[in-house]
PDB file of N, H, CA, C and O in Angstrom:
ATOM      1  N   MET A   1      29.620  37.763  -3.375  1.00  0.00           N
ATOM      2  CA  MET A   1      28.881  38.118  -4.560  1.00  0.00           C
ATOM      3  C   MET A   1      28.933  36.992  -5.594  1.00  0.00           C
ATOM      4  O   MET A   1      27.945  36.724  -6.277  1.00  0.00           O
ATOM      5  N   LEU A   2      30.050  36.359  -5.700  1.00  0.00           N
ATOM      6  H   LEU A   2      30.853  36.577  -5.145  1.00  0.00           H
ATOM      7  CA  LEU A   2      30.184  35.274  -6.665  1.00  0.00           C
ATOM      8  C   LEU A   2      29.310  34.076  -6.288  1.00  0.00           C
ATOM      9  O   LEU A   2      28.757  33.403  -7.158  1.00  0.00           O
ATOM     10  N   SER A   3      29.191  33.813  -4.965  1.00  0.00           N
ATOM     11  H   SER A   3      29.641  34.360  -4.259  1.00  0.00           H
ATOM     12  CA  SER A   3      28.356  32.682  -4.540  1.00  0.00           C
ATOM     13  C   SER A   3      26.875  32.953  -4.792  1.00  0.00           C
ATOM     14  O   SER A   3      26.127  32.026  -5.105  1.00  0.00           O
ATOM     15  N   SER A   4      26.442  34.198  -4.662  1.00  0.00           N
ATOM     16  H   SER A   4      27.050  34.950  -4.408  1.00  0.00           H
ATOM     17  CA  SER A   4      25.035  34.504  -4.935  1.00  0.00           C
ATOM     18  C   SER A   4      24.727  34.371  -6.424  1.00  0.00           C
ATOM     19  O   SER A   4      23.625  33.960  -6.788  1.00  0.00           O
ATOM     20  N   ILE A   5      25.662  34.706  -7.272  1.00  0.00           N
ATOM     21  H   ILE A   5      26.557  35.040  -6.976  1.00  0.00           H
ATOM     22  CA  ILE A   5      25.461  34.531  -8.713  1.00  0.00           C
ATOM     23  C   ILE A   5      25.407  33.046  -9.066  1.00  0.00           C
ATOM     24  O   ILE A   5      24.631  32.632  -9.927  1.00  0.00           O
ATOM     25  N   ALA A   6      26.238  32.249  -8.393  1.00  0.00           N
ATOM     26  H   ALA A   6      26.869  32.585  -7.693  1.00  0.00           H
ATOM     27  CA  ALA A   6      26.253  30.810  -8.664  1.00  0.00           C
ATOM     28  C   ALA A   6      24.937  30.164  -8.260  1.00  0.00           C
ATOM     29  O   ALA A   6      24.476  29.243  -8.934  1.00  0.00           O
ATOM     30  N   THR A   7      24.321  30.626  -7.171  1.00  0.00           N
ATOM     31  H   THR A   7      24.696  31.374  -6.623  1.00  0.00           H
ATOM     32  CA  THR A   7      23.037  30.050  -6.763  1.00  0.00           C
ATOM     33  C   THR A   7      21.908  30.501  -7.682  1.00  0.00           C
ATOM     34  O   THR A   7      20.947  29.758  -7.880  1.00  0.00           O
ATOM     35  N   LEU A   8      22.005  31.681  -8.235  1.00  0.00           N
ATOM     36  H   LEU A   8      22.786  32.284  -8.074  1.00  0.00           H
ATOM     37  CA  LEU A   8      20.974  32.162  -9.151  1.00  0.00           C
ATOM     38  C   LEU A   8      21.023  31.448 -10.499  1.00  0.00           C
ATOM     39  O   LEU A   8      19.998  31.320 -11.169  1.00  0.00           O
ATOM     40  N   LEU A   9      22.193  30.989 -10.895  1.00  0.00           N
ATOM     41  H   LEU A   9      23.025  31.093 -10.350  1.00  0.00           H
ATOM     42  CA  LEU A   9      22.348  30.346 -12.189  1.00  0.00           C
ATOM     43  C   LEU A   9      22.139  28.835 -12.134  1.00  0.00           C
ATOM     44  O   LEU A   9      22.269  28.154 -13.151  1.00  0.00           O
ATOM     45  N   HIS A  10      21.819  28.311 -10.961  1.00  0.00           N
ATOM     46  H   HIS A  10      21.714  28.864 -10.134  1.00  0.00           H
ATOM     47  CA  HIS A  10      21.620  26.867 -10.814  1.00  0.00           C
ATOM     48  C   HIS A  10      20.350  26.445 -11.554  1.00  0.00           C
ATOM     49  O   HIS A  10      19.289  27.042 -11.376  1.00  0.00           O
ATOM     50  N   THR A  11      20.471  25.424 -12.375  1.00  0.00           N
ATOM     51  H   THR A  11      21.333  24.938 -12.520  1.00  0.00           H
ATOM     52  CA  THR A  11      19.304  24.927 -13.109  1.00  0.00           C
ATOM     53  C   THR A  11      18.726  23.715 -12.394  1.00  0.00           C
ATOM     54  O   THR A  11      19.453  22.931 -11.785  1.00  0.00           O
ATOM     55  N   ASN A  12      17.446  23.577 -12.475  1.00  0.00           N
ATOM     56  H   ASN A  12      16.855  24.214 -12.970  1.00  0.00           H
ATOM     57  CA  ASN A  12      16.779  22.429 -11.867  1.00  0.00           C
ATOM     58  C   ASN A  12      16.731  21.282 -12.865  1.00  0.00           C
ATOM     59  O   ASN A  12      16.471  21.481 -14.051  1.00  0.00           O
ATOM     60  N   GLU A  13      16.983  20.097 -12.369  1.00  0.00           N
ATOM     61  H   GLU A  13      17.194  19.936 -11.405  1.00  0.00           H
ATOM     62  CA  GLU A  13      16.982  18.904 -13.214  1.00  0.00           C
ATOM     63  C   GLU A  13      15.739  18.046 -12.974  1.00  0.00           C
ATOM     64  O   GLU A  13      15.703  16.888 -13.392  1.00  0.00           O
ATOM     65  N   ALA A  14      14.730  18.589 -12.314  1.00  0.00           N
ATOM     66  H   ALA A  14      14.758  19.529 -11.974  1.00  0.00           H
ATOM     67  CA  ALA A  14      13.549  17.816 -11.951  1.00  0.00           C
ATOM     68  C   ALA A  14      12.380  18.173 -12.869  1.00  0.00           C
ATOM     69  O   ALA A  14      11.382  18.734 -12.416  1.00  0.00           O
ATOM     70  N   TYR A  15      12.499  17.859 -14.123  1.00  0.00           N
ATOM     71  H   TYR A  15      13.310  17.403 -14.491  1.00  0.00           H
ATOM     72  CA  TYR A  15      11.439  18.147 -15.084  1.00  0.00           C
ATOM     73  C   TYR A  15      10.435  17.003 -15.106  1.00  0.00           C
ATOM     74  O   TYR A  15      10.815  15.838 -15.226  1.00  0.00           O
ATOM     75  N   LEU A  16       9.177  17.330 -14.993  1.00  0.00           N
ATOM     76  H   LEU A  16       8.868  18.276 -14.895  1.00  0.00           H
ATOM     77  CA  LEU A  16       8.109  16.335 -15.091  1.00  0.00           C
ATOM     78  C   LEU A  16       7.296  16.631 -16.347  1.00  0.00           C
ATOM     79  O   LEU A  16       6.666  17.683 -16.454  1.00  0.00           O
ATOM     80  N   ASP A  17       7.312  15.721 -17.269  1.00  0.00           N
ATOM     81  H   ASP A  17       7.823  14.866 -17.182  1.00  0.00           H
ATOM     82  CA  ASP A  17       6.527  15.923 -18.480  1.00  0.00           C
ATOM     83  C   ASP A  17       5.062  15.576 -18.211  1.00  0.00           C
ATOM     84  O   ASP A  17       4.766  14.981 -17.175  1.00  0.00           O
ATOM     85  N   PRO A  18       4.151  15.921 -19.095  1.00  0.00           N
ATOM     86  CA  PRO A  18       2.729  15.671 -18.859  1.00  0.00           C
ATOM     87  C   PRO A  18       2.383  14.196 -18.660  1.00  0.00           C
ATOM     88  O   PRO A  18       1.397  13.891 -17.989  1.00  0.00           O
ATOM     89  N   GLY A  19       3.153  13.289 -19.214  1.00  0.00           N
ATOM     90  H   GLY A  19       3.954  13.537 -19.759  1.00  0.00           H
ATOM     91  CA  GLY A  19       2.862  11.867 -19.051  1.00  0.00           C
ATOM     92  C   GLY A  19       3.214  11.333 -17.678  1.00  0.00           C
ATOM     93  O   GLY A  19       2.761  10.251 -17.304  1.00  0.00           O
ATOM     94  N   SER A  20       4.015  12.072 -16.913  1.00  0.00           N
ATOM     95  H   SER A  20       4.383  12.951 -17.216  1.00  0.00           H
ATOM     96  CA  SER A  20       4.431  11.593 -15.591  1.00  0.00           C
ATOM     97  C   SER A  20       3.258  11.510 -14.623  1.00  0.00           C
ATOM     98  O   SER A  20       3.180  10.582 -13.818  1.00  0.00           O
ATOM     99  N   GLY A  21       2.354  12.470 -14.698  1.00  0.00           N
ATOM    100  H   GLY A  21       2.417  13.224 -15.352  1.00  0.00           H
ATOM    101  CA  GLY A  21       1.198  12.457 -13.800  1.00  0.00           C
ATOM    102  C   GLY A  21       0.307  11.256 -14.043  1.00  0.00           C
ATOM    103  O   GLY A  21      -0.160  10.626 -13.095  1.00  0.00           O
ATOM    104  N   SER A  22       0.067  10.936 -15.298  1.00  0.00           N
ATOM    105  H   SER A  22       0.446  11.448 -16.069  1.00  0.00           H
ATOM    106  CA  SER A  22      -0.776   9.778 -15.596  1.00  0.00           C
ATOM    107  C   SER A  22      -0.063   8.483 -15.226  1.00  0.00           C
ATOM    108  O   SER A  22      -0.706   7.513 -14.826  1.00  0.00           O
ATOM    109  N   TYR A  23       1.265   8.461 -15.359  1.00  0.00           N
ATOM    110  H   TYR A  23       1.788   9.249 -15.684  1.00  0.00           H
ATOM    111  CA  TYR A  23       2.024   7.266 -14.969  1.00  0.00           C
ATOM    112  C   TYR A  23       1.955   7.064 -13.457  1.00  0.00           C
ATOM    113  O   TYR A  23       1.777   5.938 -12.992  1.00  0.00           O
ATOM    114  N   LEU A  24       2.095   8.145 -12.685  1.00  0.00           N
ATOM    115  H   LEU A  24       2.240   9.060 -13.063  1.00  0.00           H
ATOM    116  CA  LEU A  24       1.998   8.033 -11.229  1.00  0.00           C
ATOM    117  C   LEU A  24       0.590   7.614 -10.808  1.00  0.00           C
ATOM    118  O   LEU A  24       0.432   6.825  -9.875  1.00  0.00           O
ATOM    119  N   LEU A  25      -0.425   8.132 -11.482  1.00  0.00           N
ATOM    120  H   LEU A  25      -0.297   8.773 -12.240  1.00  0.00           H
ATOM    121  CA  LEU A  25      -1.801   7.723 -11.197  1.00  0.00           C
ATOM    122  C   LEU A  25      -2.003   6.249 -11.516  1.00  0.00           C
ATOM    123  O   LEU A  25      -2.678   5.539 -10.771  1.00  0.00           O
ATOM    124  N   GLN A  26      -1.425   5.786 -12.615  1.00  0.00           N
ATOM    125  H   GLN A  26      -0.877   6.363 -13.221  1.00  0.00           H
ATOM    126  CA  GLN A  26      -1.524   4.378 -12.988  1.00  0.00           C
ATOM    127  C   GLN A  26      -0.840   3.496 -11.946  1.00  0.00           C
ATOM    128  O   GLN A  26      -1.366   2.439 -11.597  1.00  0.00           O
ATOM    129  N   LEU A  27       0.322   3.914 -11.445  1.00  0.00           N
ATOM    130  H   LEU A  27       0.749   4.773 -11.728  1.00  0.00           H
ATOM    131  CA  LEU A  27       1.010   3.149 -10.401  1.00  0.00           C
ATOM    132  C   LEU A  27       0.177   3.084  -9.125  1.00  0.00           C
ATOM    133  O   LEU A  27       0.083   2.032  -8.493  1.00  0.00           O
ATOM    134  N   LEU A  28      -0.425   4.205  -8.749  1.00  0.00           N
ATOM    135  H   LEU A  28      -0.349   5.060  -9.262  1.00  0.00           H
ATOM    136  CA  LEU A  28      -1.247   4.250  -7.546  1.00  0.00           C
ATOM    137  C   LEU A  28      -2.464   3.335  -7.672  1.00  0.00           C
ATOM    138  O   LEU A  28      -2.769   2.575  -6.753  1.00  0.00           O
ATOM    139  N   LEU A  29      -3.155   3.405  -8.802  1.00  0.00           N
ATOM    140  H   LEU A  29      -2.907   4.023  -9.549  1.00  0.00           H
ATOM    141  CA  LEU A  29      -4.335   2.562  -9.003  1.00  0.00           C
ATOM    142  C   LEU A  29      -3.973   1.085  -9.091  1.00  0.00           C
ATOM    143  O   LEU A  29      -4.700   0.237  -8.575  1.00  0.00           O
ATOM    144  N   ALA A  30      -2.858   0.771  -9.737  1.00  0.00           N
ATOM    145  H   ALA A  30      -2.267   1.460 -10.157  1.00  0.00           H
ATOM    146  CA  ALA A  30      -2.437  -0.631  -9.833  1.00  0.00           C
ATOM    147  C   ALA A  30      -2.082  -1.182  -8.462  1.00  0.00           C
ATOM    148  O   ALA A  30      -2.412  -2.327  -8.154  1.00  0.00           O
ATOM    149  N   GLY A  31      -1.419  -0.389  -7.638  1.00  0.00           N
ATOM    150  H   GLY A  31      -1.151   0.541  -7.889  1.00  0.00           H
ATOM    151  CA  GLY A  31      -1.091  -0.832  -6.286  1.00  0.00           C
ATOM    152  C   GLY A  31      -2.336  -1.040  -5.444  1.00  0.00           C
ATOM    153  O   GLY A  31      -2.429  -2.015  -4.698  1.00  0.00           O
ATOM    154  N   LEU A  32      -3.293  -0.128  -5.560  1.00  0.00           N
ATOM    155  H   LEU A  32      -3.217   0.664  -6.166  1.00  0.00           H
ATOM    156  CA  LEU A  32      -4.539  -0.241  -4.802  1.00  0.00           C
ATOM    157  C   LEU A  32      -5.342  -1.463  -5.233  1.00  0.00           C
ATOM    158  O   LEU A  32      -5.800  -2.235  -4.390  1.00  0.00           O
ATOM    159  N   LEU A  33      -5.514  -1.640  -6.533  1.00  0.00           N
ATOM    160  H   LEU A  33      -5.142  -1.013  -7.217  1.00  0.00           H
ATOM    161  CA  LEU A  33      -6.287  -2.782  -7.022  1.00  0.00           C
ATOM    162  C   LEU A  33      -5.568  -4.101  -6.759  1.00  0.00           C
ATOM    163  O   LEU A  33      -6.215  -5.110  -6.479  1.00  0.00           O
ATOM    164  N   GLY A  34      -4.249  -4.107  -6.844  1.00  0.00           N
ATOM    165  H   GLY A  34      -3.723  -3.287  -7.072  1.00  0.00           H
ATOM    166  CA  GLY A  34      -3.489  -5.316  -6.542  1.00  0.00           C
ATOM    167  C   GLY A  34      -3.617  -5.716  -5.088  1.00  0.00           C
ATOM    168  O   GLY A  34      -3.771  -6.896  -4.775  1.00  0.00           O
ATOM    169  N   SER A  35      -3.554  -4.731  -4.192  1.00  0.00           N
ATOM    170  H   SER A  35      -3.430  -3.772  -4.446  1.00  0.00           H
ATOM    171  CA  SER A  35      -3.696  -5.057  -2.774  1.00  0.00           C
ATOM    172  C   SER A  35      -5.116  -5.515  -2.451  1.00  0.00           C
ATOM    173  O   SER A  35      -5.302  -6.400  -1.616  1.00  0.00           O
ATOM    174  N   LEU A  36      -6.116  -4.927  -3.097  1.00  0.00           N
ATOM    175  H   LEU A  36      -5.966  -4.208  -3.776  1.00  0.00           H
ATOM    176  CA  LEU A  36      -7.493  -5.389  -2.888  1.00  0.00           C
ATOM    177  C   LEU A  36      -7.681  -6.819  -3.381  1.00  0.00           C
ATOM    178  O   LEU A  36      -8.402  -7.596  -2.755  1.00  0.00           O
ATOM    179  N   PHE A  37      -7.049  -7.176  -4.489  1.00  0.00           N
ATOM    180  H   PHE A  37      -6.464  -6.545  -4.998  1.00  0.00           H
ATOM    181  CA  PHE A  37      -7.139  -8.538  -4.998  1.00  0.00           C
ATOM    182  C   PHE A  37      -6.496  -9.526  -4.032  1.00  0.00           C
ATOM    183  O   PHE A  37      -7.036 -10.609  -3.807  1.00  0.00           O
ATOM    184  N   VAL A  38      -5.354  -9.167  -3.461  1.00  0.00           N
ATOM    185  H   VAL A  38      -4.916  -8.287  -3.644  1.00  0.00           H
ATOM    186  CA  VAL A  38      -4.679 -10.058  -2.511  1.00  0.00           C
ATOM    187  C   VAL A  38      -5.544 -10.260  -1.272  1.00  0.00           C
ATOM    188  O   VAL A  38      -5.650 -11.376  -0.765  1.00  0.00           O
ATOM    189  N   VAL A  39      -6.162  -9.191  -0.782  1.00  0.00           N
ATOM    190  H   VAL A  39      -6.076  -8.283  -1.193  1.00  0.00           H
ATOM    191  CA  VAL A  39      -7.037  -9.309   0.390  1.00  0.00           C
ATOM    192  C   VAL A  39      -8.244 -10.175   0.060  1.00  0.00           C
ATOM    193  O   VAL A  39      -8.643 -11.012   0.870  1.00  0.00           O
ATOM    194  N   LYS A  40      -8.830  -9.986  -1.117  1.00  0.00           N
ATOM    195  H   LYS A  40      -8.507  -9.306  -1.774  1.00  0.00           H
ATOM    196  CA  LYS A  40      -9.992 -10.787  -1.508  1.00  0.00           C
ATOM    197  C   LYS A  40      -9.628 -12.256  -1.657  1.00  0.00           C
ATOM    198  O   LYS A  40     -10.392 -13.131  -1.248  1.00  0.00           O
ATOM    199  N   ALA A  41      -8.467 -12.532  -2.240  1.00  0.00           N
ATOM    200  H   ALA A  41      -7.846 -11.821  -2.572  1.00  0.00           H
ATOM    201  CA  ALA A  41      -8.062 -13.916  -2.480  1.00  0.00           C
ATOM    202  C   ALA A  41      -7.772 -14.659  -1.185  1.00  0.00           C
ATOM    203  O   ALA A  41      -7.968 -15.872  -1.113  1.00  0.00           O
ATOM    204  N   SER A  42      -7.310 -13.954  -0.170  1.00  0.00           N
ATOM    205  H   SER A  42      -7.151 -12.968  -0.230  1.00  0.00           H
ATOM    206  CA  SER A  42      -6.966 -14.631   1.082  1.00  0.00           C
ATOM    207  C   SER A  42      -7.871 -14.186   2.230  1.00  0.00           C
ATOM    208  O   SER A  42      -7.448 -14.195   3.386  1.00  0.00           O
ATOM    209  N   TRP A  43      -9.110 -13.797   1.925  1.00  0.00           N
ATOM    210  H   TRP A  43      -9.454 -13.789   0.985  1.00  0.00           H
ATOM    211  CA  TRP A  43     -10.028 -13.299   2.948  1.00  0.00           C
ATOM    212  C   TRP A  43     -10.360 -14.365   3.994  1.00  0.00           C
ATOM    213  O   TRP A  43     -10.473 -14.044   5.177  1.00  0.00           O
ATOM    214  N   GLY A  44     -10.516 -15.611   3.589  1.00  0.00           N
ATOM    215  H   GLY A  44     -10.424 -15.872   2.628  1.00  0.00           H
ATOM    216  CA  GLY A  44     -10.835 -16.677   4.541  1.00  0.00           C
ATOM    217  C   GLY A  44      -9.723 -16.877   5.557  1.00  0.00           C
ATOM    218  O   GLY A  44      -9.991 -17.070   6.742  1.00  0.00           O
ATOM    219  N   LYS A  45      -8.483 -16.832   5.105  1.00  0.00           N
ATOM    220  H   LYS A  45      -8.265 -16.675   4.142  1.00  0.00           H
ATOM    221  CA  LYS A  45      -7.356 -16.978   6.023  1.00  0.00           C
ATOM    222  C   LYS A  45      -7.254 -15.790   6.974  1.00  0.00           C
ATOM    223  O   LYS A  45      -6.949 -15.957   8.155  1.00  0.00           O
ATOM    224  N   ILE A  46      -7.510 -14.597   6.457  1.00  0.00           N
ATOM    225  H   ILE A  46      -7.758 -14.461   5.498  1.00  0.00           H
ATOM    226  CA  ILE A  46      -7.452 -13.401   7.299  1.00  0.00           C
ATOM    227  C   ILE A  46      -8.545 -13.450   8.360  1.00  0.00           C
ATOM    228  O   ILE A  46      -8.300 -13.144   9.527  1.00  0.00           O
ATOM    229  N   LYS A  47      -9.750 -13.835   7.950  1.00  0.00           N
ATOM    230  H   LYS A  47      -9.949 -14.083   7.002  1.00  0.00           H
ATOM    231  CA  LYS A  47     -10.872 -13.915   8.884  1.00  0.00           C
ATOM    232  C   LYS A  47     -10.624 -14.983   9.944  1.00  0.00           C
ATOM    233  O   LYS A  47     -10.912 -14.764  11.121  1.00  0.00           O
ATOM    234  N   GLY A  48     -10.088 -16.142   9.536  1.00  0.00           N
ATOM    235  H   GLY A  48      -9.854 -16.320   8.580  1.00  0.00           H
ATOM    236  CA  GLY A  48      -9.773 -17.197  10.491  1.00  0.00           C
ATOM    237  C   GLY A  48      -8.692 -16.790  11.470  1.00  0.00           C
ATOM    238  O   GLY A  48      -8.749 -17.147  12.647  1.00  0.00           O
ATOM    239  N   PHE A  49      -7.700 -16.041  10.993  1.00  0.00           N
ATOM    240  H   PHE A  49      -7.654 -15.750  10.037  1.00  0.00           H
ATOM    241  CA  PHE A  49      -6.635 -15.568  11.869  1.00  0.00           C
ATOM    242  C   PHE A  49      -7.186 -14.666  12.962  1.00  0.00           C
ATOM    243  O   PHE A  49      -6.831 -14.822  14.130  1.00  0.00           O
ATOM    244  N   PHE A  50      -8.054 -13.721  12.595  1.00  0.00           N
ATOM    245  H   PHE A  50      -8.343 -13.594  11.646  1.00  0.00           H
ATOM    246  CA  PHE A  50      -8.596 -12.815  13.595  1.00  0.00           C
ATOM    247  C   PHE A  50      -9.588 -13.509  14.519  1.00  0.00           C
ATOM    248  O   PHE A  50      -9.711 -13.132  15.684  1.00  0.00           O
ATOM    249  N   ARG A  51     -10.294 -14.513  14.019  1.00  0.00           N
ATOM    250  H   ARG A  51     -10.194 -14.819  13.072  1.00  0.00           H
ATOM    251  CA  ARG A  51     -11.173 -15.273  14.910  1.00  0.00           C
ATOM    252  C   ARG A  51     -10.369 -16.007  15.970  1.00  0.00           C
ATOM    253  O   ARG A  51     -10.749 -16.020  17.141  1.00  0.00           O
ATOM    254  N   GLN A  52      -9.270 -16.613  15.571  1.00  0.00           N
ATOM    255  H   GLN A  52      -8.961 -16.603  14.620  1.00  0.00           H
ATOM    256  CA  GLN A  52      -8.418 -17.293  16.545  1.00  0.00           C
ATOM    257  C   GLN A  52      -7.756 -16.293  17.477  1.00  0.00           C
ATOM    258  O   GLN A  52      -7.586 -16.570  18.665  1.00  0.00           O
ATOM    259  N   LEU A  53      -7.386 -15.146  16.957  1.00  0.00           N
ATOM    260  H   LEU A  53      -7.525 -14.921  15.992  1.00  0.00           H
ATOM    261  CA  LEU A  53      -6.703 -14.138  17.754  1.00  0.00           C
ATOM    262  C   LEU A  53      -7.604 -13.599  18.851  1.00  0.00           C
ATOM    263  O   LEU A  53      -7.146 -13.397  19.975  1.00  0.00           O
ATOM    264  N   PHE A  54      -8.860 -13.363  18.555  1.00  0.00           N
ATOM    265  H   PHE A  54      -9.232 -13.527  17.641  1.00  0.00           H
ATOM    266  CA  PHE A  54      -9.774 -12.790  19.525  1.00  0.00           C
ATOM    267  C   PHE A  54     -10.660 -13.828  20.198  1.00  0.00           C
ATOM    268  O   PHE A  54     -11.602 -13.459  20.899  1.00  0.00           O
ATOM    269  N   GLY A  55     -10.392 -15.094  20.009  1.00  0.00           N
ATOM    270  H   GLY A  55      -9.627 -15.394  19.440  1.00  0.00           H
ATOM    271  CA  GLY A  55     -11.084 -16.145  20.741  1.00  0.00           C
ATOM    272  C   GLY A  55     -12.463 -16.487  20.239  1.00  0.00           C
ATOM    273  O   GLY A  55     -13.242 -17.080  20.986  1.00  0.00           O
ATOM    274  N   ARG A  56     -12.805 -16.150  19.024  1.00  0.00           N
ATOM    275  H   ARG A  56     -12.172 -15.669  18.417  1.00  0.00           H
ATOM    276  CA  ARG A  56     -14.124 -16.487  18.497  1.00  0.00           C
ATOM    277  C   ARG A  56     -14.042 -17.641  17.516  1.00  0.00           C
ATOM    278  O   ARG A  56     -14.933 -17.831  16.688  1.00  0.00           O
ATOM    279  N   GLY A  57     -12.978 -18.402  17.613  1.00  0.00           N
ATOM    280  H   GLY A  57     -12.254 -18.248  18.286  1.00  0.00           H
ATOM    281  CA  GLY A  57     -12.814 -19.544  16.720  1.00  0.00           C
ATOM    282  C   GLY A  57     -13.757 -20.665  17.104  1.00  0.00           C
ATOM    283  O   GLY A  57     -14.437 -20.596  18.128  1.00  0.00           O
ATOM    284  N   GLU A  58     -13.793 -21.676  16.293  1.00  0.00           N
ATOM    285  H   GLU A  58     -13.241 -21.732  15.461  1.00  0.00           H
ATOM    286  CA  GLU A  58     -14.663 -22.805  16.573  1.00  0.00           C
ATOM    287  C   GLU A  58     -14.066 -23.613  17.716  1.00  0.00           C
ATOM    288  O   GLU A  58     -12.986 -24.192  17.595  1.00  0.00           O
ATOM    289  N   GLU A  59     -14.777 -23.637  18.799  1.00  0.00           N
ATOM    290  H   GLU A  59     -15.654 -23.167  18.897  1.00  0.00           H
ATOM    291  CA  GLU A  59     -14.306 -24.371  19.964  1.00  0.00           C
ATOM    292  C   GLU A  59     -15.088 -25.674  20.076  1.00  0.00           C
ATOM    293  O   GLU A  59     -16.282 -25.717  19.783  1.00  0.00           O
ATOM    294  N   THR A  60     -14.427 -26.701  20.489  1.00  0.00           N
ATOM    295  H   THR A  60     -13.457 -26.666  20.727  1.00  0.00           H
ATOM    296  CA  THR A  60     -15.113 -27.974  20.695  1.00  0.00           C
ATOM    297  C   THR A  60     -15.727 -27.962  22.085  1.00  0.00           C
ATOM    298  O   THR A  60     -15.092 -27.508  23.037  1.00  0.00           O
ATOM    299  N   PRO A  61     -16.955 -28.454  22.215  1.00  0.00           N
ATOM    300  CA  PRO A  61     -17.588 -28.468  23.540  1.00  0.00           C
ATOM    301  C   PRO A  61     -16.869 -29.461  24.449  1.00  0.00           C
ATOM    302  O   PRO A  61     -16.344 -30.469  23.977  1.00  0.00           O
ATOM    303  N   PRO A  62     -16.846 -29.179  25.739  1.00  0.00           N
ATOM    304  CA  PRO A  62     -16.175 -30.103  26.664  1.00  0.00           C
ATOM    305  C   PRO A  62     -16.922 -31.435  26.749  1.00  0.00           C
ATOM    306  O   PRO A  62     -18.143 -31.485  26.606  1.00  0.00           O
ATOM    307  N   ASP A  63     -16.181 -32.493  26.979  1.00  0.00           N
ATOM    308  H   ASP A  63     -15.189 -32.452  27.095  1.00  0.00           H
ATOM    309  CA  ASP A  63     -16.785 -33.820  27.109  1.00  0.00           C
ATOM    310  C   ASP A  63     -17.555 -33.906  28.418  1.00  0.00           C
ATOM    311  O   ASP A  63     -17.058 -33.533  29.480  1.00  0.00           O
ATOM    312  N   GLU A  64     -18.770 -34.402  28.315  1.00  0.00           N
ATOM    313  H   GLU A  64     -19.174 -34.705  27.452  1.00  0.00           H
ATOM    314  CA  GLU A  64     -19.580 -34.574  29.524  1.00  0.00           C
ATOM    315  C   GLU A  64     -19.396 -35.991  30.025  1.00  0.00           C
ATOM    316  O   GLU A  64     -19.745 -36.959  29.349  1.00  0.00           O
ATOM    317  N   GLU A  65     -18.853 -36.094  31.198  1.00  0.00           N
ATOM    318  H   GLU A  65     -18.570 -35.308  31.747  1.00  0.00           H
ATOM    319  CA  GLU A  65     -18.652 -37.428  31.781  1.00  0.00           C
ATOM    320  C   GLU A  65     -19.277 -37.525  33.134  1.00  0.00           C
ATOM    321  O   GLU A  65     -19.206 -38.575  33.773  1.00  0.00           O
TER     322      GLU A  65
END
């Protein structure tokens, strides 16, 4: 009986104020926009990597002798 009373009187320490939701949304949007900027800034390197990976890179024609 004492243990059931102790569990009923337990208080939760996980309070989220109204500003927490907007802060989490701001973190999510900043992460998304930051990752898009990194992809845009290095798009040429990414495209070249996949071209080499799948064999569509610029190949030199064989010498005709």
